[in-house]
C-alpha positions in Angstrom: 28.6 11.3 25.6 31.2 11.6 22.8 34.0 12.1 25.2 33.1 9.0 27.2 33.0 7.1 23.9 36.4 8.3 22.8 37.9 7.4 26.2 36.4 3.9 25.9 37.9 3.5 22.4 41.4 4.6 23.7 41.0 2.2 26.6 40.7 -0.8 24.2 44.2 0.0 22.8 43.3 0.9 19.2 45.7 2.8 17.0 45.1 6.6 16.5 44.1 5.9 12.9 41.5 3.3 14.0 40.2 5.7 16.7 39.9 8.5 14.1 37.9 6.1 11.9 35.6 5.1 14.8 34.9 8.6 16.1 32.0 9.2 13.8 30.4 5.9 14.9 30.9 6.8 18.6 29.5 10.4 18.1 26.5 9.6 16.0 26.0 5.9 16.2 26.7 5.1 12.5 28.8 2.0 11.8 29.6 -0.1 8.8 30.6 -3.7 8.7 34.0 -2.6 7.4 34.4 -0.2 10.4 33.7 -3.0 12.8 36.1 -5.5 11.2 39.3 -4.1 12.8 38.0 -4.2 16.4 36.6 -7.7 15.8 40.0 -8.9 14.5 41.8 -7.3 17.5 39.3 -9.1 19.8 40.0 -12.4 18.1 43.8 -11.8 18.5 43.2 -11.1 22.2 41.2 -14.3 22.5 44.1 -16.3 21.0 46.6 -14.6 23.3 44.4 -15.4 26.3 44.1 -19.1 25.3 47.9 -19.2 24.8 48.5 -17.6 28.3 46.0 -20.0 29.8 47.8 -23.0 28.4 51.1 -21.6 29.7 49.6 -21.0 33.1 48.2 -24.6 33.2 51.7 -25.9 32.4 53.2 -23.9 35.1 50.5 -25.1 37.5 51.5 -28.6 36.7 55.2 -27.9 37.4 54.4 -26.1 40.7 52.1 -28.9 41.8 54.7 -31.6 40.9 57.4 -29.7 42.7 55.2 -29.2 45.8 54.4 -32.9 45.9 58.0 -33.7 45.6 58.8 -31.3 48.4 56.2 -32.8 50.7 56.9 -36.5 50.0 60.7 -36.3 49.7 60.6 -38.1 46.4 63.0 -37.1 43.7 61.6 -35.2 40.8 64.2 -36.8 38.5 63.2 -40.1 37.0 65.2 -43.0 38.5 67.9 -44.4 36.2 66.5 -48.0 36.3 63.1 -46.8 35.1 64.6 -44.9 32.2 66.5 -48.0 31.1 63.6 -50.4 31.5 61.3 -48.1 29.4 63.7 -48.1 26.5 62.9 -51.7 25.9 
């Protein structure tokens, strides 16, 4: 059981120091709020990274969709010069 727990802790990419601190918890089930803070902070960091990557992917999807539409319709993806001039007021 302890080996499987250690393997799981390594799989979640914690530092050796953090793993050493977590081993007693994995072996005998004892945990403290302080002990759980570090993995919780790491989880929150991962959630932020996922949100940032999702935003980036959504932006890329928009570019790909726009380029695909341009390719299918033959329309230029550059704004026409007269539109830019008229929008400037």
